[in-house]
C-alpha positions in Angstrom: 216.2 -165.1 -57.2 214.2 -167.5 -59.4 213.9 -167.1 -63.2 210.3 -167.5 -64.3 211.1 -167.5 -68.0 214.0 -167.2 -70.5 215.3 -163.7 -71.1 214.4 -162.1 -67.8 217.9 -162.2 -66.5 219.4 -161.2 -69.8 217.6 -157.8 -69.9 215.1 -158.8 -72.5 217.2 -160.9 -74.8 214.8 -163.2 -76.7 216.6 -166.5 -75.9 213.3 -168.6 -76.6 213.4 -167.4 -80.1 217.1 -168.1 -80.4 216.5 -171.7 -79.1 213.6 -172.3 -81.5 215.6 -171.2 -84.5 218.5 -173.3 -83.6 216.3 -176.4 -83.1 214.5 -175.6 -86.4 217.9 -175.7 -88.1 218.6 -179.1 -86.6 215.1 -180.3 -87.7 215.6 -179.2 -91.3 216.4 -182.7 -92.5 213.2 -183.9 -91.0 211.1 -182.0 -93.5 213.1 -183.6 -96.4 212.6 -187.0 -94.9 208.8 -186.4 -94.6 208.6 -185.4 -98.2 210.5 -188.5 -99.2 208.2 -190.7 -97.0 205.2 -189.2 -98.7 206.6 -190.2 -102.1 207.5 -193.7 -100.9 204.0 -194.3 -99.6 202.5 -193.0 -102.9 204.7 -195.5 -104.8 203.7 -198.3 -102.4 200.0 -197.4 -103.0 200.6 -197.2 -106.8 202.1 -200.7 -107.0 199.3 -202.0 -104.8 196.8 -200.6 -107.4 198.7 -202.1 -110.2 198.9 -205.5 -108.5 195.1 -205.5 -108.1 194.6 -204.6 -111.7 197.1 -207.3 -112.9 195.2 -209.8 -110.8 191.9 -208.8 -112.5 193.6 -209.1 -115.9 194.8 -212.6 -114.9 191.2 -213.5 -114.0 189.9 -212.3 -117.4 192.6 -214.0 -119.3 191.9 -217.3 -117.4 188.3 -217.2 -118.6 189.5 -216.9 -122.2 192.2 -219.6 -121.6 189.6 -222.2 -120.2 188.6 -224.6 -123.0 185.2 -225.2 -121.3 184.2 -221.5 -121.8 184.6 -222.0 -125.5 182.5 -225.2 -125.6 179.4 -223.9 -123.9 176.1 -224.7 -125.6 172.8 -222.9 -125.3 169.2 -224.1 -125.6 166.4 -222.0 -127.1 162.7 -222.8 -127.1 159.8 -221.5 -129.2 157.6 -221.7 -126.0 159.7 -221.1 -122.9 156.6 -221.2 -120.8 156.3 -224.9 -121.7 159.8 -226.2 -122.3 163.2 -224.8 -121.3 166.6 -226.5 -121.1 170.3 -226.4 -120.5 173.1 -228.0 -122.3 176.7 -229.1 -121.5 179.7 -229.4 -123.9 178.6 -233.0 -124.6 175.6 -231.8 -126.5 175.6 -231.6 -130.2 174.3 -228.8 -132.4 170.8 -229.9 -133.3 167.1 -229.0 -133.4 164.0 -231.0 -132.6 160.2 -230.7 -131.9 158.7 -231.6 -128.5 155.1 -232.1 -127.4 154.0 -232.6 -123.8 150.8 -234.5 -123.2 150.9 -235.1 -119.5 152.8 -233.8 -116.4 154.1 -235.9 -113.6 151.9 -236.0 -110.4 152.1 -237.7 -107.1 149.4 -240.2 -105.9 146.9 -238.7 -103.5 144.1 -240.3 -101.5 141.8 -239.1 -98.7 139.7 -240.7 -96.0 136.0 -240.4 -95.3 135.0 -237.7 -92.7 135.7 -238.5 -89.1 133.7 -236.6 -86.5 136.0 -234.5 -84.3 137.3 -236.5 -81.4 136.1 -239.9 -82.7 138.3 -243.0 -82.3 140.2 -244.3 -85.2 141.0 -247.8 -84.2 144.2 -249.7 -83.4 146.5 -252.1 -85.1 149.1 -251.5 -87.8 149.4 -249.6 -91.1 151.6 -251.2 -93.7 152.8 -248.8 -96.4 154.7 -249.7 -99.5 155.6 -247.7 -102.6 155.2 -249.1 -106.1 153.4 -248.9 -109.3 149.6 -249.3 -109.8 148.3 -250.5 -113.2 144.9 -251.3 -114.7 141.8 -251.0 -112.5 139.7 -247.9 -111.7 140.6 -247.9 -108.0 137.0 -247.4 -106.9 136.8 -247.7 -103.0 134.8 -250.7 -101.8 134.6 -252.3 -105.3 136.5 -255.5 -106.0 138.6 -255.0 -109.1 140.4 -257.9 -110.4 142.2 -255.8 -112.9 143.9 -253.6 -110.3 147.5 -254.6 -109.9 150.3 -253.3 -107.6 153.9 -253.9 -108.4 156.0 -253.2 -105.2 159.0 -251.0 -105.6 162.5 -251.8 -104.4 161.9 -250.3 -101.0 160.6 -252.5 -98.3 157.2 -252.3 -96.5 157.0 -249.8 -93.6 154.9 -250.9 -90.7 153.4 -248.3 -88.3 151.9 -249.4 -85.1 148.7 -247.5 -84.1 147.9 -247.9 -80.4 145.1 -246.6 -78.2 147.4 -243.6 -77.3 147.5 -242.7 -81.0 143.8 -243.0 -81.6 143.2 -239.6 -83.3 143.7 -238.5 -86.9 146.3 -235.9 -85.9 148.4 -238.5 -84.0 148.1 -241.0 -86.8 149.3 -238.4 -89.3 152.2 -237.5 -87.1 153.3 -241.2 -86.9 153.0 -241.6 -90.7 155.2 -238.5 -91.3 157.7 -239.6 -88.8 158.1 -243.0 -90.4 159.5 -241.5 -93.6 157.7 -244.2 -95.7 157.5 -242.0 -98.8 154.1 -240.7 -98.0 153.1 -237.4 -96.3 150.0 -237.1 -94.2 147.8 -234.0 -93.6 144.7 -233.6 -91.5 142.0 -231.5 -93.2 139.4 -229.9 -90.9 136.1 -228.3 -92.1 132.5 -227.9 -90.8 131.7 -231.6 -91.5 134.7 -233.0 -89.4 138.2 -234.3 -90.2 139.8 -236.1 -93.1 143.2 -237.7 -93.4 144.9 -236.8 -96.7 147.9 -238.9 -97.9 150.2 -238.0 -100.8 153.3 -239.6 -102.2 156.4 -237.6 -101.3 157.6 -237.5 -105.0 155.9 -237.6 -108.4 156.0 -240.4 -110.9 154.2 -243.7 -111.6 156.7 -245.6 -109.3 155.7 -243.4 -106.4 152.3 -244.9 -106.0 151.5 -246.3 -102.6 149.5 -249.1 -101.2 148.3 -249.1 -97.5 147.2 -252.4 -95.9 146.1 -252.7 -92.4 146.3 -255.2 -89.6 143.1 -254.1 -87.8 142.7 -255.1 -84.2 138.9 -255.5 -84.8 139.7 -258.7 -86.8 138.6 -257.4 -90.3 141.3 -255.7 -92.4 139.2 -254.7 -95.3 135.8 -253.4 -93.9 134.6 -249.9 -93.3 135.3 -249.9 -89.5 138.3 -249.4 -87.3 141.7 -248.9 -88.7 140.7 -250.4 -92.0 139.1 -247.0 -92.9 142.7 -245.8 -93.5 143.6 -248.6 -95.9 144.2 -248.1 -99.7 144.3 -251.4 -101.5 141.9 -251.6 -104.4 143.4 -254.8 -105.6 141.9 -256.4 -102.5 138.7 -254.3 -102.5 139.3 -252.3 -99.3 136.6 -249.8 -98.3 139.2 -247.2 -97.0 140.8 -244.2 -98.6 139.5 -242.9 -101.9 141.9 -242.1 -104.7 141.9 -238.4 -105.6 145.0 -238.4 -107.9 146.7 -241.4 -109.5 150.5 -241.3 -109.6 151.7 -240.5 -113.2 154.8 -239.7 -115.2 155.4 -236.8 -117.5 154.7 -237.9 -121.0 156.0 -236.3 -124.1 157.3 -236.9 -127.6 160.5 -235.7 -129.2 160.3 -235.7 -133.0 157.3 -238.1 -132.6 159.1 -240.6 -130.3 157.5 -241.1 -126.9 159.6 -240.3 -123.8 158.6 -240.4 -120.1 160.0 -239.0 -116.8 158.9 -239.5 -113.2 159.2 -235.7 -112.7 159.1 -232.7 -115.1 162.8 -233.0 -116.1 164.2 -235.1 -118.9 167.9 -235.4 -118.1 169.0 -238.2 -120.4 166.6 -238.2 -123.3 169.3 -236.3 -125.4 173.0 -236.5 -124.5 174.3 -233.4 -122.8 170.8 -231.8 -122.7 168.4 -231.4 -119.7 164.9 -230.4 -120.6 162.3 -229.1 -118.1 158.6 -229.0 -118.9 156.0 -226.8 -117.1 152.8 -227.4 -119.0 150.9 -229.5 -121.4 151.4 -228.2 -124.9 148.7 -227.6 -127.5 151.2 -227.2 -130.4 154.8 -228.5 -131.0 157.6 -226.6 -129.3 160.7 -226.1 -131.4 163.9 -226.6 -129.5 167.4 -225.8 -130.8 170.8 -226.5 -129.4 173.7 -224.3 -130.6 177.1 -223.0 -129.5 176.8 -220.3 -126.9 179.0 -217.5 -128.2 177.4 -214.8 -125.9 179.5 -215.9 -122.9 182.7 -216.0 -124.9 182.0 -212.6 -126.4 181.4 -211.2 -122.9 184.7 -212.6 -121.8 186.6 -210.9 -124.6 184.9 -207.6 -123.8 185.8 -208.0 -120.1 189.4 -208.7 -121.0 189.6 -205.6 -123.1 188.1 -203.5 -120.3 190.6 -204.9 -117.7 193.5 -204.3 -120.0 192.5 -200.7 -120.7 192.1 -200.0 -117.0 195.6 -201.3 -116.4 197.0 -199.5 -119.5 195.5 -196.1 -118.4 196.8 -196.5 -114.8 200.3 -197.2 -116.0 200.2 -194.3 -118.4 199.1 -191.9 -115.7 201.6 -193.2 -113.2 204.6 -193.0 -115.6 203.7 -189.8 -117.3 205.6 -186.4 -117.1 203.6 -183.2 -117.9 206.1 -180.6 -119.2 203.3 -177.9 -119.1 203.0 -177.9 -115.4 206.2 -179.8 -114.7 204.4 -182.6 -112.7 205.4 -186.2 -112.8 203.4 -189.3 -112.2 203.9 -191.3 -109.1 206.0 -193.9 -110.9 207.6 -191.6 -113.5 211.0 -193.0 -114.3 210.4 -196.2 -112.4 212.1 -198.9 -114.4 209.8 -201.7 -113.1 206.6 -199.8 -114.1 208.0 -198.8 -117.5 209.2 -202.4 -118.2 205.8 -203.8 -117.2 204.0 -201.4 -119.6 206.3 -202.4 -122.5 205.9 -206.1 -121.8 202.2 -206.0 -121.7 201.9 -204.1 -124.9 204.2 -206.5 -126.7 202.3 -209.6 -125.3 198.8 -208.3 -126.2 199.9 -207.0 -129.5 201.8 -210.2 -130.4 200.8 -213.3 -132.2 198.3 -215.9 -131.0 198.7 -219.6 -131.2 200.5 -220.6 -134.5 197.8 -223.1 -135.3 195.0 -220.6 -135.1 193.2 -219.1 -138.1 193.6 -215.8 -136.4 197.0 -214.3 -136.0 196.5 -211.2 -133.8 193.8 -209.6 -131.8 193.3 -207.1 -134.6 192.1 -210.1 -136.7 189.2 -210.6 -134.5 188.3 -206.9 -134.2 190.3 -205.9 -131.1 192.6 -203.1 -132.2 195.2 -200.8 -130.4 194.4 -197.2 -130.2 196.9 -194.3 -130.3 196.8 -194.0 -126.5 197.8 -197.6 -126.0 194.3 -198.9 -125.1 192.3 -201.5 -127.0 189.0 -201.0 -128.8 186.5 -203.6 -130.0 185.2 -203.5 -133.6 181.7 -205.1 -133.0 181.2 -206.0 -136.6 184.5 -207.7 -137.0 184.2 -209.5 -133.7 180.7 -210.8 -134.7 182.3 -212.3 -137.8 185.1 -213.9 -135.7 182.5 -215.3 -133.2 181.1 -217.4 -136.1 184.3 -219.4 -135.9 184.4 -220.4 -132.2 186.9 -223.2 -132.6 189.4 -220.9 -134.3 188.9 -218.4 -131.5 189.4 -221.1 -128.9 192.7 -222.1 -130.5 193.8 -218.4 -130.7 193.2 -217.8 -127.0 193.5 -221.2 -125.2 195.8 -223.5 -127.2 198.0 -225.3 -124.5 201.4 -226.3 -125.7 202.9 -226.9 -122.3 204.1 -223.4 -121.5 205.8 -222.7 -124.9 205.5 -219.7 -127.1 202.9 -221.6 -129.1 200.4 -221.3 -126.2 197.2 -219.3 -126.9 197.5 -215.6 -126.1 195.2 -215.7 -123.1 197.1 -218.6 -121.6 200.4 -216.7 -122.0 199.0 -213.6 -120.4 197.6 -215.6 -117.5 200.9 -217.3 -116.9 202.8 -214.0 -117.2 200.5 -212.4 -114.6 200.8 -215.3 -112.3 204.6 -214.9 -112.4 204.4 -211.2 -111.5 201.9 -211.9 -108.7 203.9 -214.9 -107.2 205.9 -214.9 -104.0 209.1 -214.0 -105.9 207.4 -211.9 -108.5 208.1 -208.2 -109.3 205.3 -207.0 -107.1 206.4 -208.9 -104.1 210.1 -207.8 -104.6 209.1 -204.2 -105.3 206.8 -204.0 -102.4 209.3 -205.3 -100.0 212.0 -202.9 -101.3 209.7 -199.9 -100.8 208.6 -201.1 -97.4 212.3 -201.4 -96.4 212.9 -197.8 -97.6 209.8 -196.6 -95.6 211.2 -198.3 -92.5 214.6 -196.7 -92.9 213.0 -193.3 -93.5 210.9 -193.7 -90.4 214.1 -194.6 -88.4 215.9 -191.5 -89.9 213.0 -189.2 -88.9 213.1 -190.6 -85.4 216.9 -190.0 -85.1 216.6 -186.4 -86.4 213.7 -185.7 -84.0 215.6 -187.2 -81.1 218.7 -185.0 -82.0 216.6 -181.9 -82.1 215.0 -182.7 -78.8 218.3 -183.3 -77.1 219.6 -180.0 -78.6 216.6 -178.1 -77.4 217.0 -179.5 -73.9 220.7 -178.6 -73.9 220.1 -175.1 -75.1 217.3 -174.5 -72.7 219.5 -175.6 -69.8 222.4 -173.4 -71.0 220.3 -170.3 -71.4 218.6 -171.0 -68.1 222.0 -171.0 -66.4 222.9 -167.8 -68.3 219.8 -166.0 -67.2 220.4 -167.1 -63.6 224.0 -165.8 -63.7 223.1 -162.5 -65.4 220.3 -162.0 -62.8 222.8 -162.5 -60.0 225.2 -160.0 -61.6 222.5 -157.5 -62.1 221.5 -157.8 -58.5 225.1 -157.3 -57.4 225.5 -154.3 -59.7 222.4 -152.7 -58.2 223.7 -153.3 -54.7 227.0 -151.8 -55.5 225.4 -148.8 -57.1 223.3 -148.2 -54.0 226.4 -148.4 -51.8 228.4 -146.0 -53.9 225.5 -143.6 -53.8 225.3 -143.8 -50.0 229.1 -143.2 -49.8 228.8 -140.1 -52.0 226.1 -138.7 -49.8 228.1 -139.3 -46.7 231.2 -137.6 -48.1 229.2 -134.5 -49.2 227.9 -134.1 -45.8 
């Protein structure tokens, strides 16, 4: 007779409950291991958070340790719409007056109107860049004063064939030649015009266009000659619409010139950019840029405070509710907290005018964080060279290094391949792995126990069922015998 479930053959004995309770006893270590695993993972996450914050502190310290960040210069202008500038560490602290009388422009010229679809002519256009001087450049008028000084680049020759005999195709060939001139076809109700413009501004970007006209006359008003621009030789071609010119200005009354709107070498370490002609002198001053350095100090304080607060929370024990931080009692975290406080609260470079952070207005608070005294820091910022020495003095890795350099190197050591974070992380990961393996072993033992108990109780149920059946049969036979005897 088959047993459909445990307990049937044992007259209602709750063998399923017995098995579950025995298996639960076997699984009891699993709960402890799971609690331990949760703690390990929390510690792993905590050290990951600390590692990220140490990395950020290293970045902020690196900014304070970089000499270039203490040598930044700023440029201010009384009229930023006309003159602005930038400065490198090569610039000197100074001030000057600047006036702009002319802005750089590119040479432009345009042709006469061509009726739509009219032929242009054939031959060759010879384009060369250079400088025009003297002359009024009036088309068709011989001007012995007009002079063209060719630039260093060679002449570019563009063949115009019968297949190219439209303004659009001529413009395309000019643009493809990359001769330092750009071409555009302008269309209106009267017809088409070819407009030419130097690719860049400045006097030296002027252009001359000579033609080899297949009609035999290179300077008349017919054929390809209509696209020439050579006032020195009295061509009757393109009309000048804008002469090439440099930006002209004066600095403290001394004339300066630029082919564009930027003066990159007029004053060492300073680049000036002009945007308009001035009607009054523009006062420009060059001075040390302390705003960037001050921002770096503030960012360092914020980074340190975030790390300090995290360490305090992780290592804290609250007796009121008897709760402990994730890393409470962890020697690595406690040592890190102590080392950072000693380093940040210690002395700066011995050669600096400032001895400690408190001397520049950065002071420790009761909770271990730092606070900036703005007034005191402003006074310290007036001595940028002393601040630079305090934070970034480099004495080849000795105790005389600037404070920021020491902190940067300290953080780099902790974050390195053999640093405390790498070592601690590997240790916790190994513990997590062992814990996982222990959980698997406990679960496997419990599973085997359950299977063994189920098999045993199943056999018990089967045997009891058989005995019950036999007992019932015997009882029936005895009852029959008793009836027969009475009769």
